[in-house]
Residue, then its C-alpha position, 0 to 999 in steps of 0.5 A: m289720644t295725642v294732641e299736636l301742640l303746634p299744628d302745621e297750619l299754626w306753624a305756617q302762620i308763626e314761622p315767617l315772624l321768627p327772626t333768622h339765626r345768624p351764623q356763628p363766627k367761631g362755628g359751634r353747635p347749630p341752633v335748635d329747631d325753632r318749631a321744637c322750641l315753640r312746642g316746648l314753650i307751649f308745653i311748659l306754659r300749658s302745664g305750668m312746669a318749670y323750664s328746667l323740668l322739660p323732658t329733653e328726650v321728648f321735645g328734643v330741646s332743653g327748657v333753658t333753650c326754650w327760655r332763651r328763645l322766648r326771650d329772644w322772640t320777645r325782644a324781636g317783637v314776635w308776639p304782638q305781630l303774631h297776636e295781630r295776625l291771628l286775630n285778623r285770621l279769626g276775624r276773616l273766618g268769623e270765629i271771634n265772639l265779642d260776647h266773651a271779650v275781656v277789657d283790662a284797665q290800669a290805674v296811674r298814680a298822680v305824682f303831684g297830687g290832684r284834687t283830693p276827694d272828701p274822706t269816705r265815712 
């Protein structure tokens, strides 16, 4: 059984968020398809394999290219926009179940101290 890593419906939500490729002034090789890069990234992240081990002949893109595209998309702020868009869509469909929500926290160091509590026994 083959599982599509990036269905057309999901790609339609993601594609408008991706930055366009600028033409290279010196020419050169055309950029690899964004959808192929995202498929490769999904495969790498789901399998836990190293970027360099991605089978280029299967995905049509190298792992290094996937890594570069991930870097570029992260710098462009694609992921927070995509997260918001998908959450809104799931909310409209009634597919969000808050019984399984996770809350995260962060501790911040008090550089100049603060009230020191009594030592614990």
